[in-house]
Jmol script that loads the backbone (N, CA, C; Angstrom):
load data "model"
ATOM      1  N   UNK A   1      26.718  17.014  17.088  1.00  0.00           N
ATOM      2  CA  UNK A   1      27.715  16.253  16.440  1.00  0.00           C
ATOM      3  C   UNK A   1      26.451  15.692  15.112  1.00  0.00           C
ATOM      4  N   UNK A   2      26.728  15.950  13.863  1.00  0.00           N
ATOM      5  CA  UNK A   2      26.818  15.962  12.614  1.00  0.00           C
ATOM      6  C   UNK A   2      25.798  14.072  12.472  1.00  0.00           C
ATOM      7  N   UNK A   3      24.746  14.507  11.609  1.00  0.00           N
ATOM      8  CA  UNK A   3      23.929  13.203  11.064  1.00  0.00           C
ATOM      9  C   UNK A   3      25.005  12.371  10.239  1.00  0.00           C
ATOM     10  N   UNK A   4      24.557  11.482   9.819  1.00  0.00           N
ATOM     11  CA  UNK A   4      25.554  10.788   8.656  1.00  0.00           C
ATOM     12  C   UNK A   4      25.210   9.628   8.054  1.00  0.00           C
ATOM     13  N   UNK A   5      24.702   8.974   7.261  1.00  0.00           N
ATOM     14  CA  UNK A   5      23.684   8.117   6.183  1.00  0.00           C
ATOM     15  C   UNK A   5      24.804   7.458   5.342  1.00  0.00           C
ATOM     16  N   UNK A   6      25.010   6.397   5.493  1.00  0.00           N
ATOM     17  CA  UNK A   6      25.794   5.551   4.482  1.00  0.00           C
ATOM     18  C   UNK A   6      25.202   4.055   3.805  1.00  0.00           C
ATOM     19  N   UNK A   7      25.047   3.980   2.978  1.00  0.00           N
ATOM     20  CA  UNK A   7      24.462   2.614   2.104  1.00  0.00           C
ATOM     21  C   UNK A   7      25.567   2.185   1.557  1.00  0.00           C
ATOM     22  N   UNK A   8      25.736   0.992   1.600  1.00  0.00           N
ATOM     23  CA  UNK A   8      26.990  -0.003   1.198  1.00  0.00           C
ATOM     24  C   UNK A   8      26.863  -0.609   0.238  1.00  0.00           C
ATOM     25  N   UNK A   9      25.549  -0.643  -0.084  1.00  0.00           N
ATOM     26  CA  UNK A   9      25.382  -1.460  -1.677  1.00  0.00           C
ATOM     27  C   UNK A   9      25.006  -0.302  -2.745  1.00  0.00           C
ATOM     28  N   UNK A  10      26.058   0.503  -3.855  1.00  0.00           N
ATOM     29  CA  UNK A  10      25.463   1.561  -4.495  1.00  0.00           C
ATOM     30  C   UNK A  10      25.411   1.223  -6.202  1.00  0.00           C
ATOM     31  N   UNK A  11      24.164  -0.616  -6.077  1.00  0.00           N
ATOM     32  CA  UNK A  11      24.293  -1.353  -7.658  1.00  0.00           C
ATOM     33  C   UNK A  11      23.781  -2.934  -7.007  1.00  0.00           C
ATOM     34  N   UNK A  12      22.711  -2.538  -6.922  1.00  0.00           N
ATOM     35  CA  UNK A  12      22.427  -4.500  -6.561  1.00  0.00           C
ATOM     36  C   UNK A  12      21.347  -4.582  -8.751  1.00  0.00           C
ATOM     37  N   UNK A  13      21.582  -5.980  -8.815  1.00  0.00           N
ATOM     38  CA  UNK A  13      20.403  -6.680  -9.593  1.00  0.00           C
ATOM     39  C   UNK A  13      19.757  -8.147  -9.561  1.00  0.00           C
ATOM     40  N   UNK A  14      18.749  -7.516  -9.116  1.00  0.00           N
ATOM     41  CA  UNK A  14      17.610  -8.360  -9.063  1.00  0.00           C
ATOM     42  C   UNK A  14      16.948  -9.044  -9.762  1.00  0.00           C
ATOM     43  N   UNK A  15      16.682 -10.209 -10.187  1.00  0.00           N
ATOM     44  CA  UNK A  15      15.475 -11.023 -10.357  1.00  0.00           C
ATOM     45  C   UNK A  15      14.530 -10.883 -10.140  1.00  0.00           C
ATOM     46  N   UNK A  16      13.028 -10.457 -10.586  1.00  0.00           N
ATOM     47  CA  UNK A  16      11.948 -10.665 -10.082  1.00  0.00           C
ATOM     48  C   UNK A  16      11.199 -11.667  -9.560  1.00  0.00           C
ATOM     49  N   UNK A  17      10.615 -11.546  -8.450  1.00  0.00           N
ATOM     50  CA  UNK A  17       9.936 -12.301  -7.365  1.00  0.00           C
ATOM     51  C   UNK A  17      11.573 -12.440  -5.974  1.00  0.00           C
ATOM     52  N   UNK A  18      12.435 -12.456  -6.543  1.00  0.00           N
ATOM     53  CA  UNK A  18      13.377 -12.311  -5.496  1.00  0.00           C
ATOM     54  C   UNK A  18      13.385 -11.602  -4.578  1.00  0.00           C
ATOM     55  N   UNK A  19      13.192 -12.093  -3.027  1.00  0.00           N
ATOM     56  CA  UNK A  19      14.243 -10.725  -2.094  1.00  0.00           C
ATOM     57  C   UNK A  19      15.082 -10.612  -2.267  1.00  0.00           C
ATOM     58  N   UNK A  20      14.597  -8.643  -1.784  1.00  0.00           N
ATOM     59  CA  UNK A  20      15.525  -7.701  -1.919  1.00  0.00           C
ATOM     60  C   UNK A  20      15.713  -6.686  -0.551  1.00  0.00           C
ATOM     61  N   UNK A  21      17.479  -6.951   0.045  1.00  0.00           N
ATOM     62  CA  UNK A  21      17.430  -6.346   1.661  1.00  0.00           C
ATOM     63  C   UNK A  21      17.854  -4.870   0.685  1.00  0.00           C
ATOM     64  N   UNK A  22      17.856  -3.983   1.493  1.00  0.00           N
ATOM     65  CA  UNK A  22      18.374  -2.858   1.221  1.00  0.00           C
ATOM     66  C   UNK A  22      18.642  -2.004   3.308  1.00  0.00           C
ATOM     67  N   UNK A  23      19.642  -1.951   3.185  1.00  0.00           N
ATOM     68  CA  UNK A  23      20.218  -1.355   4.241  1.00  0.00           C
ATOM     69  C   UNK A  23      20.962  -0.180   4.215  1.00  0.00           C
ATOM     70  N   UNK A  24      21.161   0.522   5.150  1.00  0.00           N
ATOM     71  CA  UNK A  24      21.917   1.438   5.453  1.00  0.00           C
ATOM     72  C   UNK A  24      22.648   1.845   7.035  1.00  0.00           C
ATOM     73  N   UNK A  25      23.083   2.241   7.029  1.00  0.00           N
ATOM     74  CA  UNK A  25      23.447   2.923   8.987  1.00  0.00           C
ATOM     75  C   UNK A  25      23.623   4.393   9.041  1.00  0.00           C
ATOM     76  N   UNK A  26      23.368   4.274   9.995  1.00  0.00           N
ATOM     77  CA  UNK A  26      23.306   5.722  10.108  1.00  0.00           C
ATOM     78  C   UNK A  26      23.966   6.207  11.736  1.00  0.00           C
ATOM     79  N   UNK A  27      23.943   7.457  11.756  1.00  0.00           N
ATOM     80  CA  UNK A  27      25.324   7.976  12.750  1.00  0.00           C
ATOM     81  C   UNK A  27      24.808   9.217  13.896  1.00  0.00           C
ATOM     82  N   UNK A  28      23.852   9.199  14.474  1.00  0.00           N
ATOM     83  CA  UNK A  28      23.950  10.779  15.512  1.00  0.00           C
ATOM     84  C   UNK A  28      23.728  10.390  16.703  1.00  0.00           C
ATOM     85  N   UNK A  29      24.006  11.091  17.266  1.00  0.00           N
ATOM     86  CA  UNK A  29      23.630  11.773  18.306  1.00  0.00           C
ATOM     87  C   UNK A  29      22.127  12.022  19.626  1.00  0.00           C
ATOM     88  N   UNK A  30      21.425  12.681  18.246  1.00  0.00           N
ATOM     89  CA  UNK A  30      19.432  12.671  18.405  1.00  0.00           C
ATOM     90  C   UNK A  30      18.510  11.173  19.313  1.00  0.00           C
ATOM     91  N   UNK A  31      18.105  11.337  20.020  1.00  0.00           N
ATOM     92  CA  UNK A  31      16.988  10.457  20.347  1.00  0.00           C
ATOM     93  C   UNK A  31      15.356  10.734  19.818  1.00  0.00           C
ATOM     94  N   UNK A  32      15.570  11.784  18.726  1.00  0.00           N
ATOM     95  CA  UNK A  32      14.293  12.184  18.414  1.00  0.00           C
ATOM     96  C   UNK A  32      14.536  12.487  16.727  1.00  0.00           C
ATOM     97  N   UNK A  33      14.194  11.028  15.362  1.00  0.00           N
ATOM     98  CA  UNK A  33      14.607  11.029  14.436  1.00  0.00           C
ATOM     99  C   UNK A  33      13.722  10.278  14.001  1.00  0.00           C
ATOM    100  N   UNK A  34      13.841  10.800  12.461  1.00  0.00           N
ATOM    101  CA  UNK A  34      13.074   9.919  11.142  1.00  0.00           C
ATOM    102  C   UNK A  34      13.631   9.020  10.376  1.00  0.00           C
ATOM    103  N   UNK A  35      13.948   8.077  10.277  1.00  0.00           N
ATOM    104  CA  UNK A  35      14.306   7.502   8.613  1.00  0.00           C
ATOM    105  C   UNK A  35      13.275   7.000   7.289  1.00  0.00           C
ATOM    106  N   UNK A  36      14.461   7.253   5.969  1.00  0.00           N
ATOM    107  CA  UNK A  36      13.353   6.765   5.651  1.00  0.00           C
ATOM    108  C   UNK A  36      13.774   5.960   4.559  1.00  0.00           C
ATOM    109  N   UNK A  37      13.048   5.803   3.978  1.00  0.00           N
ATOM    110  CA  UNK A  37      13.651   5.073   2.318  1.00  0.00           C
ATOM    111  C   UNK A  37      12.639   5.003   1.604  1.00  0.00           C
ATOM    112  N   UNK A  38      13.492   5.258  -0.219  1.00  0.00           N
ATOM    113  CA  UNK A  38      12.940   6.979  -0.875  1.00  0.00           C
ATOM    114  C   UNK A  38      12.960   5.262  -2.375  1.00  0.00           C
ATOM    115  N   UNK A  39      12.331   5.687  -2.811  1.00  0.00           N
ATOM    116  CA  UNK A  39      12.553   5.068  -4.743  1.00  0.00           C
ATOM    117  C   UNK A  39      12.572   5.598  -5.098  1.00  0.00           C
ATOM    118  N   UNK A  40      13.254   6.022  -6.658  1.00  0.00           N
ATOM    119  CA  UNK A  40      13.374   7.647  -7.168  1.00  0.00           C
ATOM    120  C   UNK A  40      13.554   6.043  -9.064  1.00  0.00           C
ATOM    121  N   UNK A  41      11.819   5.998 -10.070  1.00  0.00           N
ATOM    122  CA  UNK A  41      12.227   5.190 -10.961  1.00  0.00           C
ATOM    123  C   UNK A  41      12.395   5.870 -11.849  1.00  0.00           C
ATOM    124  N   UNK A  42      13.066   5.158 -13.031  1.00  0.00           N
ATOM    125  CA  UNK A  42      13.704   6.385 -14.391  1.00  0.00           C
ATOM    126  C   UNK A  42      12.156   6.770 -14.421  1.00  0.00           C
ATOM    127  N   UNK A  43      13.184   8.318 -14.625  1.00  0.00           N
ATOM    128  CA  UNK A  43      12.108   9.239 -14.950  1.00  0.00           C
ATOM    129  C   UNK A  43      11.216  10.110 -14.103  1.00  0.00           C
ATOM    130  N   UNK A  44      11.495   9.579 -13.434  1.00  0.00           N
ATOM    131  CA  UNK A  44      10.399   9.786 -12.327  1.00  0.00           C
ATOM    132  C   UNK A  44      10.880  10.954 -11.608  1.00  0.00           C
ATOM    133  N   UNK A  45       9.512  10.660 -10.354  1.00  0.00           N
ATOM    134  CA  UNK A  45       9.826  11.798  -8.949  1.00  0.00           C
ATOM    135  C   UNK A  45       9.898  11.014  -7.449  1.00  0.00           C
ATOM    136  N   UNK A  46      10.926  11.842  -6.750  1.00  0.00           N
ATOM    137  CA  UNK A  46      10.816   9.573  -6.024  1.00  0.00           C
ATOM    138  C   UNK A  46       9.570   9.781  -4.945  1.00  0.00           C
ATOM    139  N   UNK A  47       9.783   8.742  -5.293  1.00  0.00           N
ATOM    140  CA  UNK A  47       8.635   8.061  -3.815  1.00  0.00           C
ATOM    141  C   UNK A  47       8.613   7.836  -2.316  1.00  0.00           C
ATOM    142  N   UNK A  48       8.327   8.128  -1.622  1.00  0.00           N
ATOM    143  CA  UNK A  48       8.330   7.399  -0.197  1.00  0.00           C
ATOM    144  C   UNK A  48       8.671   6.536  -0.028  1.00  0.00           C
ATOM    145  N   UNK A  49       9.106   4.593   0.668  1.00  0.00           N
ATOM    146  CA  UNK A  49       8.839   3.143   0.414  1.00  0.00           C
ATOM    147  C   UNK A  49       8.493   3.379   1.826  1.00  0.00           C
ATOM    148  N   UNK A  50       9.083   3.465   3.286  1.00  0.00           N
ATOM    149  CA  UNK A  50       8.888   3.583   4.184  1.00  0.00           C
ATOM    150  C   UNK A  50       9.660   4.765   5.265  1.00  0.00           C
ATOM    151  N   UNK A  51       8.390   4.784   6.310  1.00  0.00           N
ATOM    152  CA  UNK A  51       9.240   5.714   7.417  1.00  0.00           C
ATOM    153  C   UNK A  51       9.724   5.094   9.012  1.00  0.00           C
ATOM    154  N   UNK A  52      10.429   5.470   9.142  1.00  0.00           N
ATOM    155  CA  UNK A  52      11.373   4.978  11.154  1.00  0.00           C
ATOM    156  C   UNK A  52      11.286   6.104  11.749  1.00  0.00           C
ATOM    157  N   UNK A  53      10.120   5.881  12.574  1.00  0.00           N
ATOM    158  CA  UNK A  53      10.459   7.037  13.927  1.00  0.00           C
ATOM    159  C   UNK A  53      11.498   6.158  14.799  1.00  0.00           C
ATOM    160  N   UNK A  54      12.430   6.982  15.528  1.00  0.00           N
ATOM    161  CA  UNK A  54      13.454   6.292  16.517  1.00  0.00           C
ATOM    162  C   UNK A  54      13.067   6.089  17.707  1.00  0.00           C
ATOM    163  N   UNK A  55      11.848   5.779  17.850  1.00  0.00           N
ATOM    164  CA  UNK A  55      11.312   5.025  18.956  1.00  0.00           C
ATOM    165  C   UNK A  55      10.545   3.579  18.613  1.00  0.00           C
ATOM    166  N   UNK A  56      11.033   3.437  17.285  1.00  0.00           N
ATOM    167  CA  UNK A  56      10.088   2.398  17.103  1.00  0.00           C
ATOM    168  C   UNK A  56      11.818   1.338  16.322  1.00  0.00           C
ATOM    169  N   UNK A  57      11.175   0.126  17.304  1.00  0.00           N
ATOM    170  CA  UNK A  57      12.181  -0.529  16.524  1.00  0.00           C
ATOM    171  C   UNK A  57      12.391  -1.686  15.246  1.00  0.00           C
ATOM    172  N   UNK A  58      11.401  -1.919  14.761  1.00  0.00           N
ATOM    173  CA  UNK A  58      10.977  -2.455  13.921  1.00  0.00           C
ATOM    174  C   UNK A  58      11.983  -3.182  12.779  1.00  0.00           C
ATOM    175  N   UNK A  59      12.476  -1.656  12.378  1.00  0.00           N
ATOM    176  CA  UNK A  59      13.584  -2.150  10.713  1.00  0.00           C
ATOM    177  C   UNK A  59      14.981  -1.636  11.438  1.00  0.00           C
ATOM    178  N   UNK A  60      14.655  -0.528  11.933  1.00  0.00           N
ATOM    179  CA  UNK A  60      15.743   0.126  12.937  1.00  0.00           C
ATOM    180  C   UNK A  60      17.023  -0.335  14.237  1.00  0.00           C
ATOM    181  N   UNK A  61      17.607  -0.750  13.768  1.00  0.00           N
ATOM    182  CA  UNK A  61      18.153  -1.407  15.359  1.00  0.00           C
ATOM    183  C   UNK A  61      20.051  -1.278  15.273  1.00  0.00           C
ATOM    184  N   UNK A  62      20.812  -1.200  16.016  1.00  0.00           N
ATOM    185  CA  UNK A  62      22.131  -1.085  16.305  1.00  0.00           C
ATOM    186  C   UNK A  62      22.536  -0.166  14.980  1.00  0.00           C
ATOM    187  N   UNK A  63      21.729   1.224  14.671  1.00  0.00           N
ATOM    188  CA  UNK A  63      22.359   1.921  13.716  1.00  0.00           C
ATOM    189  C   UNK A  63      22.177   1.222  12.823  1.00  0.00           C
ATOM    190  N   UNK A  64      21.167   0.780  12.099  1.00  0.00           N
ATOM    191  CA  UNK A  64      21.516  -0.121  11.124  1.00  0.00           C
ATOM    192  C   UNK A  64      19.526   0.427   9.957  1.00  0.00           C
ATOM    193  N   UNK A  65      19.099   0.695   9.185  1.00  0.00           N
ATOM    194  CA  UNK A  65      17.769   0.764   9.083  1.00  0.00           C
ATOM    195  C   UNK A  65      17.742  -0.472   7.841  1.00  0.00           C
ATOM    196  N   UNK A  66      17.086  -1.347   7.730  1.00  0.00           N
ATOM    197  CA  UNK A  66      16.399  -1.939   6.805  1.00  0.00           C
ATOM    198  C   UNK A  66      15.016  -2.103   6.394  1.00  0.00           C
ATOM    199  N   UNK A  67      14.825  -2.453   5.019  1.00  0.00           N
ATOM    200  CA  UNK A  67      13.986  -3.062   4.373  1.00  0.00           C
ATOM    201  C   UNK A  67      13.771  -4.609   3.345  1.00  0.00           C
ATOM    202  N   UNK A  68      13.182  -5.110   4.004  1.00  0.00           N
ATOM    203  CA  UNK A  68      13.014  -6.107   3.126  1.00  0.00           C
ATOM    204  C   UNK A  68      11.827  -6.306   2.076  1.00  0.00           C
ATOM    205  N   UNK A  69      11.489  -6.684   0.491  1.00  0.00           N
ATOM    206  CA  UNK A  69      10.398  -6.609   0.130  1.00  0.00           C
ATOM    207  C   UNK A  69      10.545  -7.708  -0.977  1.00  0.00           C
ATOM    208  N   UNK A  70       9.192  -8.077  -2.223  1.00  0.00           N
ATOM    209  CA  UNK A  70      10.140  -9.603  -2.903  1.00  0.00           C
ATOM    210  C   UNK A  70      10.053  -8.620  -4.052  1.00  0.00           C
ATOM    211  N   UNK A  71      11.275  -8.475  -4.939  1.00  0.00           N
ATOM    212  CA  UNK A  71      11.206  -7.680  -6.474  1.00  0.00           C
ATOM    213  C   UNK A  71      10.061  -7.883  -7.597  1.00  0.00           C
ATOM    214  N   UNK A  72       9.159  -6.902  -7.493  1.00  0.00           N
ATOM    215  CA  UNK A  72       8.005  -6.525  -8.694  1.00  0.00           C
ATOM    216  C   UNK A  72       8.706  -5.976  -9.952  1.00  0.00           C
ATOM    217  N   UNK A  73       8.194  -6.060 -11.211  1.00  0.00           N
ATOM    218  CA  UNK A  73       8.668  -5.569 -12.095  1.00  0.00           C
ATOM    219  C   UNK A  73       8.636  -3.728 -12.456  1.00  0.00           C
ATOM    220  N   UNK A  74       7.366  -3.687 -11.070  1.00  0.00           N
ATOM    221  CA  UNK A  74       7.665  -1.645 -11.124  1.00  0.00           C
ATOM    222  C   UNK A  74       9.148  -1.640 -10.185  1.00  0.00           C
ATOM    223  N   UNK A  75       9.538  -2.221  -9.264  1.00  0.00           N
ATOM    224  CA  UNK A  75      10.106  -1.743  -8.031  1.00  0.00           C
ATOM    225  C   UNK A  75      11.913  -1.476  -9.058  1.00  0.00           C
ATOM    226  N   UNK A  76      11.885  -1.125 -10.350  1.00  0.00           N
ATOM    227  CA  UNK A  76      13.210  -1.589 -10.580  1.00  0.00           C
ATOM    228  C   UNK A  76      13.649   0.303 -10.494  1.00  0.00           C
ATOM    229  N   UNK A  77      14.261   1.110 -10.161  1.00  0.00           N
ATOM    230  CA  UNK A  77      14.737   2.406  -9.827  1.00  0.00           C
ATOM    231  C   UNK A  77      16.013   2.397  -8.910  1.00  0.00           C
ATOM    232  N   UNK A  78      16.422   3.599  -8.517  1.00  0.00           N
ATOM    233  CA  UNK A  78      17.252   4.261  -7.738  1.00  0.00           C
ATOM    234  C   UNK A  78      16.662   4.115  -6.157  1.00  0.00           C
ATOM    235  N   UNK A  79      17.675   3.789  -5.269  1.00  0.00           N
ATOM    236  CA  UNK A  79      16.669   3.995  -4.311  1.00  0.00           C
ATOM    237  C   UNK A  79      17.945   4.634  -3.171  1.00  0.00           C
ATOM    238  N   UNK A  80      16.450   5.220  -2.184  1.00  0.00           N
ATOM    239  CA  UNK A  80      17.853   6.586  -1.034  1.00  0.00           C
ATOM    240  C   UNK A  80      17.530   5.906   0.006  1.00  0.00           C
ATOM    241  N   UNK A  81      18.230   6.444   0.903  1.00  0.00           N
ATOM    242  CA  UNK A  81      18.158   5.921   2.751  1.00  0.00           C
ATOM    243  C   UNK A  81      17.928   7.450   2.932  1.00  0.00           C
ATOM    244  N   UNK A  82      16.989   8.111   3.927  1.00  0.00           N
ATOM    245  CA  UNK A  82      17.720  10.047   4.488  1.00  0.00           C
ATOM    246  C   UNK A  82      17.173   9.821   5.726  1.00  0.00           C
ATOM    247  N   UNK A  83      18.029  10.639   6.427  1.00  0.00           N
ATOM    248  CA  UNK A  83      17.325  11.080   7.813  1.00  0.00           C
ATOM    249  C   UNK A  83      17.113  12.366   8.235  1.00  0.00           C
ATOM    250  N   UNK A  84      15.494  12.053   9.744  1.00  0.00           N
ATOM    251  CA  UNK A  84      15.518  13.753  10.091  1.00  0.00           C
ATOM    252  C   UNK A  84      15.632  14.016  10.736  1.00  0.00           C
ATOM    253  N   UNK A  85      15.467  14.860  11.442  1.00  0.00           N
ATOM    254  CA  UNK A  85      15.846  15.066  12.829  1.00  0.00           C
ATOM    255  C   UNK A  85      14.346  15.668  13.229  1.00  0.00           C
ATOM    256  N   UNK A  86      13.865  15.306  13.543  1.00  0.00           N
ATOM    257  CA  UNK A  86      12.157  15.361  14.619  1.00  0.00           C
ATOM    258  C   UNK A  86      12.133  16.448  15.478  1.00  0.00           C
ATOM    259  N   UNK A  87      12.125  17.782  15.119  1.00  0.00           N
ATOM    260  CA  UNK A  87      11.611  18.849  16.042  1.00  0.00           C
ATOM    261  C   UNK A  87      10.475  19.422  16.144  1.00  0.00           C
ATOM    262  N   UNK A  88      10.476  19.407  18.005  1.00  0.00           N
ATOM    263  CA  UNK A  88       9.134  19.508  18.336  1.00  0.00           C
ATOM    264  C   UNK A  88       8.696  21.110  17.743  1.00  0.00           C
ATOM    265  N   UNK A  89       7.622  21.266  18.050  1.00  0.00           N
ATOM    266  CA  UNK A  89       7.544  22.707  18.125  1.00  0.00           C
ATOM    267  C   UNK A  89       6.394  22.974  18.688  1.00  0.00           C
TER     268      UNK A  89
END
end "model"
wireframe off; spacefill off
backbone 0.3
color backbone group
């Protein structure tokens, strides 16, 4: 089965110090995988915000992966949710 990741909010505007919730949904039949949130500030490289392993359920439950934070001035960016299958070697 192919893995899919969907971000429901294409764009949002938040004032400084407001709480932001980024959410995405994912669909997979894999049991070993990672979920990620990245941010890409204007004209800069992507930066890892958080990584979640499949067996840990802090931020990923019922095929939803969310992260909350208070917006600071430097948080203006494009945010991306990503999925990666974990392969054992």
